[in-house]
C-alpha positions as CSV (number, residue, x, y, z in Angstrom):
1,M,170.8,120.3,110.6
2,D,170.6,124.0,109.5
3,H,169.1,126.8,111.4
4,H,165.6,126.5,109.7
5,E,165.4,122.8,110.6
6,E,166.4,123.6,114.2
7,N,163.6,126.1,114.6
8,N,161.1,123.5,113.1
9,G,162.3,120.8,115.5
10,R,162.2,123.2,118.4
11,G,158.6,124.1,117.6
12,F,157.4,120.5,117.7
13,T,156.9,120.4,121.5
14,A,155.2,117.8,123.6
15,P,151.8,119.6,123.7
16,R,151.8,119.8,119.9
17,L,152.7,116.1,119.6
18,Q,149.8,115.3,122.0
19,K,147.4,117.4,119.9
20,E,148.4,115.6,116.6
21,L,148.1,112.2,118.2
22,S,144.6,113.2,119.6
23,K,143.5,114.3,116.1
24,F,144.7,111.0,114.6
25,L,142.8,109.1,117.3
26,D,139.6,111.2,116.7
27,C,139.8,110.5,112.9
28,T,140.2,106.8,113.5
29,R,137.1,106.7,115.8
30,L,135.2,108.8,113.3
31,R,135.9,106.3,110.5
32,T,134.9,103.5,112.8
33,L,131.6,105.2,113.7
34,E,130.8,105.9,110.0
35,S,131.5,102.3,109.1
36,T,129.2,101.1,111.9
37,L,126.4,103.4,110.8
38,Q,126.7,102.3,107.2
39,R,126.6,98.6,108.2
40,Q,123.4,99.3,110.2
41,C,121.9,101.3,107.3
42,N,121.4,104.1,109.8
43,W,121.3,106.8,107.2
44,P,119.6,109.5,109.3
45,Q,122.3,109.4,112.0
46,L,125.0,109.3,109.3
47,E,123.5,112.4,107.7
48,V,123.4,114.1,111.2
49,L,127.1,113.2,111.6
50,R,127.9,114.7,108.2
51,D,126.1,117.9,109.1
52,L,127.8,118.3,112.5
53,R,131.2,117.8,110.9
54,H,130.7,120.7,108.4
55,S,133.0,123.6,109.0
56,G,130.1,126.1,108.6
57,T,128.1,124.5,111.4
58,S,128.2,126.6,114.6
59,H,128.5,124.7,117.9
60,K,128.8,127.7,120.2
61,W,125.3,127.4,121.5
62,I,126.2,124.3,123.4
63,W,128.4,126.1,125.9
64,Q,126.9,129.6,125.6
65,V,125.9,130.6,129.1
66,D,126.6,134.4,129.1
67,A,123.9,136.4,127.5
68,R,126.3,139.4,127.2
69,S,128.3,137.5,124.6
70,G,125.5,136.0,122.5
71,T,122.0,134.5,122.7
72,V,121.5,131.8,125.3
73,M,118.9,129.1,124.6
74,S,116.2,128.4,127.1
75,P,116.5,125.2,129.2
76,C,113.6,123.5,127.4
77,D,114.9,124.3,123.9
78,Y,118.5,123.4,125.0
79,V,117.5,119.9,126.3
80,I,115.6,119.1,123.1
81,S,118.4,120.3,120.9
82,V,121.0,118.2,122.7
83,Q,118.8,115.2,122.5
84,R,118.4,115.7,118.7
85,R,122.1,116.2,118.4
86,L,122.9,112.9,120.2
87,G,120.2,111.0,118.5
88,A,118.7,110.2,121.9
89,R,115.2,108.9,122.5
90,T,113.0,112.0,123.1
91,Y,109.7,110.2,123.5
92,E,109.6,106.8,125.1
93,A,105.9,106.1,125.2
94,R,103.7,104.8,122.4
95,G,101.6,107.7,121.0
96,S,100.3,109.4,118.0
97,C,101.1,112.8,116.5
98,R,98.9,115.6,117.9
99,L,98.6,117.2,114.4
100,C,98.2,114.3,111.9
101,G,97.7,111.2,114.1
102,A,100.7,109.3,112.8
103,C,102.6,107.0,115.0
104,L,105.5,108.9,116.7
105,D,109.1,107.6,116.5
106,P,111.4,107.7,119.6
107,Q,113.6,110.5,118.1
108,L,110.5,112.5,116.9
109,V,112.0,112.8,113.4
110,H,108.4,112.9,112.2
111,S,108.0,116.4,113.5
112,E,110.4,117.9,110.9
113,C,108.0,117.1,108.1
114,C,104.7,117.6,109.9
115,D,104.3,120.9,111.8
116,V,104.2,123.5,109.0
117,A,103.0,126.4,111.3
118,S,106.0,126.2,113.7
119,A,108.4,125.6,110.8
120,T,107.1,128.8,109.1
121,R,107.5,130.8,112.3
122,G,111.0,129.4,112.7
123,H,111.8,130.3,109.1
124,Y,111.0,133.9,109.6
125,A,113.1,133.9,112.8
126,V,116.1,132.7,110.7
127,V,115.3,135.4,108.2
128,R,115.4,138.0,110.9
129,E,118.9,136.8,112.1
130,V,120.2,136.9,108.5
131,V,118.9,140.4,108.1
132,R,120.5,141.6,111.3
133,G,124.0,140.8,109.9
134,L,123.2,142.1,106.4
135,R,122.1,145.4,107.8
136,L,125.6,146.1,109.1
137,A,126.9,145.8,105.5
138,D,123.8,147.2,103.7
139,P,121.5,149.6,105.6
140,T,119.1,149.6,102.7
141,V,118.3,145.8,103.0
142,T,114.6,145.1,102.7
143,T,112.4,142.0,103.3
144,E,109.3,140.5,101.8
145,V,109.7,142.6,98.6
146,R,106.8,142.3,96.2
147,G,106.3,143.5,92.6
148,L,109.8,142.5,91.4
149,T,108.3,140.3,88.7
150,S,105.2,140.3,86.5
151,T,103.9,137.2,88.3
152,S,102.5,136.8,91.8
153,S,105.4,134.8,93.0
154,R,107.8,136.2,95.6
155,P,111.4,134.9,95.0
156,A,112.9,137.2,97.6
157,D,112.8,137.0,101.4
158,I,115.6,139.5,101.4
159,L,116.7,142.1,98.9
160,T,120.2,143.5,99.4
161,Y,123.4,144.7,97.8
162,A,125.6,142.9,100.4
163,A,125.3,139.3,99.0
164,V,127.0,139.4,95.6
165,P,129.7,141.9,94.5
166,G,128.2,144.5,92.1
167,H,124.7,143.1,92.0
168,R,121.5,143.6,93.9
169,T,120.5,140.1,95.1
170,A,117.2,138.5,96.0
171,L,117.9,136.0,98.8
172,D,115.4,133.1,99.5
173,V,116.1,131.6,102.9
174,C,115.0,128.0,103.6
175,V,115.6,125.4,106.3
176,V,115.2,121.8,105.2
177,P,115.1,118.5,107.1
178,P,117.8,116.1,106.0
179,N,115.3,113.2,106.2
180,A,112.8,114.7,103.8
181,S,111.7,112.6,100.8
182,G,113.3,115.1,98.3
183,A,116.6,115.4,100.1
184,A,118.3,113.0,97.7
185,G,121.4,112.5,99.9
186,D,122.1,116.2,100.4
187,A,119.2,118.2,101.7
188,A,120.8,121.6,101.3
189,E,121.9,121.0,97.7
190,A,118.5,119.6,96.9
191,A,116.7,122.6,98.3
192,F,119.1,124.9,96.4
193,R,118.3,123.2,93.1
194,R,114.6,123.1,93.8
195,K,114.5,126.8,94.4
196,M,116.4,127.6,91.3
197,R,114.1,125.3,89.3
198,T,110.9,126.8,90.8
199,Y,111.9,130.4,90.0
200,R,113.6,129.7,86.6
201,R,111.2,132.0,84.9
202,E,111.5,134.8,87.5
203,I,115.3,134.5,87.4
204,A,115.5,135.5,83.8
205,E,113.1,138.4,84.4
206,L,115.1,139.6,87.4
207,A,118.4,139.3,85.6
208,A,117.1,141.7,82.9
209,A,116.5,144.2,85.8
210,G,120.0,143.7,87.2
211,I,118.9,141.5,90.1
212,S,120.4,138.1,90.8
213,V,118.7,135.3,92.8
214,R,120.5,133.2,95.4
215,P,118.8,130.6,97.6
216,M,120.3,130.4,101.1
217,A,119.6,126.9,102.5
218,W,120.4,125.3,105.8
219,T,119.6,121.9,107.0
220,S,117.7,121.6,110.3
221,N,121.0,120.5,111.9
222,G,122.6,123.9,111.0
223,R,124.7,122.9,108.0
224,P,124.7,125.7,105.4
225,H,124.8,125.4,101.7
226,P,128.1,126.7,100.1
227,A,126.1,129.6,98.5
228,A,125.0,130.6,102.0
229,T,128.5,130.3,103.3
230,R,129.8,132.6,100.6
231,T,127.1,135.1,101.2
232,L,127.8,135.3,104.9
233,H,131.6,135.6,104.4
234,Y,131.2,138.4,101.9
235,A,128.7,140.3,104.0
236,A,130.9,140.0,107.1
237,E,133.9,141.3,105.2
238,L,131.8,144.2,103.8
239,A,130.4,145.1,107.2
240,A,133.9,145.0,108.8
241,N,135.3,147.3,106.0
242,R,132.3,149.6,106.3
243,N,133.1,150.0,110.0
244,E,136.9,150.4,109.3
245,D,137.9,147.3,111.1
246,A,138.8,144.6,108.6
247,S,140.3,142.4,111.3
248,A,136.9,141.9,113.0
249,A,135.4,140.1,110.0
250,N,136.0,136.6,111.4
251,A,134.7,137.5,114.8
252,L,131.6,139.0,113.3
253,L,131.0,136.0,111.2
254,S,131.4,133.7,114.2
255,R,128.8,135.6,116.2
256,W,126.5,135.9,113.2
257,Q,126.6,132.1,112.6
258,H,125.9,131.5,116.3
259,E,122.7,133.7,116.1
260,I,121.5,131.9,113.0
261,Q,122.2,128.5,114.6
262,V,120.3,129.4,117.7
263,A,117.3,130.4,115.5
264,I,117.5,127.0,113.7
265,Q,117.7,125.1,117.0
266,R,114.7,126.9,118.4
267,R,112.8,126.1,115.3
268,A,113.6,122.4,115.7
269,A,112.6,122.4,119.4
270,A,109.3,124.1,118.6
271,I,108.3,121.6,116.0
272,T,109.4,118.8,118.2
273,R,107.1,119.9,121.0
274,A,104.2,120.6,118.6
275,V,103.8,116.9,117.7
276,L,103.8,115.5,121.3
277,P,100.4,114.3,122.6
278,R,98.3,116.9,124.4
279,T,98.8,117.1,128.1
280,S,95.8,116.3,130.2
281,A,94.2,118.9,132.5
282,A,95.3,116.9,135.6
283,N,98.9,116.9,134.4
284,I,98.8,120.6,133.6
285,W,97.5,121.3,137.1
286,L,100.3,119.1,138.6
287,L,102.9,121.0,136.6
288,T,101.7,124.6,137.0
289,G,99.2,124.6,139.9
290,Y,96.5,126.0,137.6
291,P,93.9,123.8,135.9
292,G,94.2,125.8,132.6
293,G,98.0,126.3,132.6
294,T,100.1,129.2,134.0
295,P,98.2,132.5,133.8
296,N,99.3,134.8,131.0
297,A,97.9,137.5,128.8
298,T,95.6,135.1,127.1
299,N,94.9,132.8,130.0
300,R,94.2,135.1,133.0
301,A,93.3,133.7,136.4
302,R,90.2,135.1,138.1
303,P,91.0,137.1,141.3
304,L,90.5,135.2,144.5
305,H,87.8,137.6,145.9
306,Q,85.6,137.0,142.8
307,A,83.5,133.9,142.9
308,P,83.5,131.8,139.7
309,V,80.5,132.5,137.5
310,S,79.0,129.7,135.5
311,S,78.0,130.2,131.9
312,R,74.3,129.7,132.8
313,S,74.3,132.2,135.6
314,S,76.1,134.8,133.4
315,Q,73.4,134.3,130.7
316,E,70.7,134.8,133.3
317,A,72.4,137.9,134.5
318,C,72.5,139.3,131.0
319,V,68.8,138.5,130.4
320,R,67.9,140.1,133.8
321,D,70.0,143.2,133.0
322,S,68.4,143.5,129.5
323,G,64.9,143.1,131.0
324,E,65.6,145.9,133.5
325,D,66.8,148.2,130.8
326,E,63.7,147.6,128.7
327,E,61.4,148.3,131.7
328,G,63.3,151.5,132.3
329,I,62.9,152.6,128.7
330,E,59.1,151.8,128.8
331,Q,58.8,153.8,132.1
332,E,60.5,156.8,130.6
333,Q,58.3,156.6,127.4
334,W,55.1,156.4,129.6
335,T,56.2,159.4,131.7
336,D,56.8,161.5,128.6
337,E,53.4,160.7,127.1
338,E,51.7,161.6,130.4
339,T,53.5,164.9,130.6
340,A,52.5,165.7,127.0
341,S,48.8,165.0,127.5
342,Q,48.7,167.2,130.6
343,A,50.3,170.0,128.7
């Protein structure tokens, strides 16, 4: 045995052997789980497993508890996100969707294709997180750019120089559910092709102006499309070089992916809560102690020293006040006429 082989043999320690055996055992269990899901035809859970195994999916939000080192999810959003990740039953009772009236499934997968309003708000939250990282590499990044084409379409959520080398790029961010009817086995790839097909006329017009178009798609489980991964990697390297710290690119990318993942998980939690049946007034009082929910800027509680005023009494007060004002005006007019006649 030569000196090189001795060094290799010496490096193969007991902890390393244990690590390799654990990896082998994990791969065996993973193949068994995939086979079981395929026999059960449980394609939604198989797609979730595929998304979670992707190298670009950030899992840091699970154990993130220090707000100084990254965004921490609220307890409510965290519980729903973990339930979705495990495929647990989020809703045990039999009920209908608050928005469309459809029957709710136990995992509330229906919410991913129903609540458009919360999905749109979550979309713009993801856009903001993408812009935060791009601004470190390109301070001139802009959002919601209009007038790039002769049509009324808007193919760019973000316009930046930090996405493709040597080109100004219009980025179109989208978050898609893996169980959508148009997913076709790969939701991120299907969304990427759909965007390219939708903007095929605008792409040629933008290319003539020196602007490239790149959709950035994530699944609702946080798996990015390869185009999104390439964009994040390039922007992180550019930002690190711009700040003269090339070694910080990987750390910056990890933090950036975490912030994007948190925005995606918050979006999923919001649309999950939106489809749940409306809580009764009695249950709201039992939870918060207030019949109309916890007081806030739009739901202010009346001070204790003020007696509640009914709608009928308030209307009578308005009529009484208006009547007193009219009598006062007539009295003033009569006084003025009497003074003029005496003069």
